[in-house]
C-alpha positions as CSV (number, residue, x, y, z in Angstrom):
1,M,0.1,-17.1,3.4
2,R,0.5,-15.8,-0.4
3,S,2.6,-12.8,-1.3
4,V,3.3,-10.3,-3.8
5,T,6.0,-7.7,-4.1
6,V,6.5,-4.6,-6.3
7,T,9.8,-2.6,-6.5
8,Q,10.1,0.7,-8.6
9,A,12.8,3.5,-8.3
10,F,11.8,7.3,-8.7
11,P,13.5,10.6,-8.4
12,G,13.4,12.1,-4.8
13,S,14.6,11.2,-1.4
14,V,13.7,8.8,1.0
15,S,12.1,11.6,3.2
16,E,10.3,13.1,0.4
17,A,8.8,9.5,-0.3
18,E,8.1,8.8,3.1
19,S,6.2,12.1,3.9
20,R,4.1,11.7,0.9
21,W,3.4,8.1,1.4
22,Y,1.8,8.7,4.9
23,E,-0.2,11.5,3.7
24,T,-3.5,9.9,4.1
25,S,-5.4,12.8,2.5
26,R,-4.0,12.1,-0.7
27,W,-4.3,8.4,-0.9
28,P,-7.4,8.7,-3.2
29,Q,-5.1,10.1,-5.8
30,W,-2.7,7.4,-5.9
31,R,-3.7,4.3,-3.9
32,S,-5.2,1.8,-6.1
33,E,-9.1,1.3,-5.3
34,C,-8.8,3.9,-2.5
35,D,-12.0,5.9,-3.1
36,R,-11.8,7.9,0.1
37,V,-10.2,7.8,3.6
38,L,-12.9,7.3,6.2
39,E,-10.9,7.6,9.4
40,V,-7.4,7.9,10.9
41,R,-7.0,6.8,14.5
42,G,-4.0,7.5,16.7
43,D,-0.8,9.2,15.5
44,W,-0.3,7.8,12.0
45,P,2.1,6.4,10.8
46,Q,3.3,5.4,14.4
47,L,2.8,2.0,15.9
48,G,-0.6,1.0,16.9
49,S,-2.3,3.8,14.7
50,M,-4.9,2.8,12.1
51,V,-6.7,4.1,9.0
52,I,-9.9,2.9,7.7
53,W,-10.5,3.5,3.8
54,E,-13.2,2.6,1.4
55,S,-12.9,1.6,-2.3
56,G,-15.3,2.2,-5.2
57,P,-18.2,0.0,-6.0
58,A,-16.6,-2.4,-7.7
59,G,-13.5,-2.8,-5.2
60,R,-12.5,-4.1,-1.9
61,G,-15.1,-2.3,0.4
62,R,-13.9,-1.1,3.6
63,V,-10.4,-1.8,4.2
64,T,-8.6,-1.5,7.7
65,E,-5.0,-0.8,8.1
66,R,-3.2,-1.1,11.6
67,V,0.3,-0.2,12.0
68,V,2.4,-3.0,13.6
69,D,5.8,-1.9,12.7
70,Y,7.2,1.4,11.8
71,E,10.9,2.8,11.4
72,V,11.3,6.4,10.4
73,R,13.2,6.9,7.0
74,R,12.9,3.0,6.6
75,G,9.3,2.0,6.2
76,Q,6.1,0.5,7.7
77,T,4.3,-2.8,8.1
78,V,0.6,-2.9,8.4
79,E,-2.1,-5.5,9.3
80,V,-4.7,-5.2,6.6
81,E,-8.2,-6.6,6.5
82,D,-11.1,-6.3,4.4
83,D,-14.1,-8.7,3.7
84,S,-12.2,-11.0,1.5
85,I,-8.7,-11.0,2.8
86,R,-6.4,-10.6,5.8
87,G,-2.7,-10.0,5.8
88,R,0.5,-7.8,6.2
89,Q,1.3,-5.0,3.9
90,S,5.0,-3.5,4.2
91,V,6.5,-0.5,2.4
92,V,10.1,0.1,2.5
93,F,12.0,3.2,1.4
94,S,15.6,2.6,0.2
95,P,18.0,5.3,-1.0
96,Q,19.2,4.6,-4.7
97,D,21.6,6.9,-6.5
98,P,20.0,8.8,-7.8
99,G,16.6,8.8,-6.0
100,V,14.7,6.4,-4.0
101,Q,13.5,2.8,-4.3
102,V,9.9,2.0,-3.0
103,T,9.1,-1.7,-2.3
104,L,5.6,-2.6,-1.5
105,S,4.7,-6.2,-0.4
106,L,1.5,-8.0,0.6
107,A,1.3,-11.3,2.4
108,Y,-2.2,-12.3,2.4
109,E,-4.6,-15.1,3.2
110,I,-8.3,-15.5,1.7
111,K,-10.8,-15.5,4.4
112,R,-13.5,-17.7,2.5
113,R,-11.9,-20.9,1.7
114,S,-13.1,-23.8,-0.4
115,P,-11.4,-26.8,-2.3
116,V,-10.9,-24.6,-5.3
117,T,-9.5,-21.7,-3.4
118,A,-5.8,-22.4,-4.2
119,I,-6.5,-22.6,-7.9
120,I,-8.6,-19.4,-8.0
121,D,-5.9,-17.6,-6.0
122,L,-3.1,-18.9,-8.5
123,L,-5.1,-17.9,-11.7
124,F,-6.8,-14.7,-10.7
125,I,-6.4,-13.2,-7.1
126,R,-2.6,-13.1,-6.8
127,R,-2.4,-11.5,-10.2
128,A,-5.1,-9.0,-9.2
129,M,-3.2,-8.2,-6.0
130,A,0.1,-7.8,-8.0
131,V,-1.7,-5.4,-10.5
132,S,-3.0,-3.5,-7.6
133,L,0.3,-3.2,-5.9
134,S,1.9,-2.0,-9.1
135,T,-0.6,0.6,-9.8
136,T,-0.4,2.0,-6.4
137,V,3.4,2.2,-6.5
138,S,3.5,3.6,-10.2
139,R,0.7,6.3,-9.4
140,F,2.6,7.1,-6.0
141,G,5.9,7.5,-8.0
142,G,4.2,9.8,-10.5
143,G,3.2,12.2,-7.8
144,L,6.7,11.9,-6.1
145,E,8.3,12.9,-9.6
146,A,6.1,15.7,-9.7
147,V,7.1,17.1,-6.3
148,S,10.8,16.6,-7.3
149,E,10.1,18.7,-10.4
150,G,8.6,21.4,-8.1
151,Q,5.1,20.8,-8.7
152,P,2.5,20.4,-5.9
């Protein structure tokens, strides 16, 4: 599996960050490529629960995330799958003076492989994944900063 990781620090607490991260109704506002959340199954973000979301026309299509690990005030790991990839995505919230550090990681494998898959991954896919994760964390942090400043 290939992996990408992004880490950024923001104003706010671990509790505020965690609460906002798991609020699926707001995902389209900050999650890269998430156009709409289609379904939440189970007691999100608890173990075994699932979210199915969809990207816009040029995105990943339908994406399924199923929780395989969850620890309150620490983070979560989900198995993620779409038409092109399967993998594990983890978010970790760490207190940082002042504020909170958010680390988002994705370990993935490409479903349809060919002799040139490794080269395409190295040149294009891994970079696209890193940009997507970075965009997600940056947008998330912007919303978290607004909450810390008293904005909705």
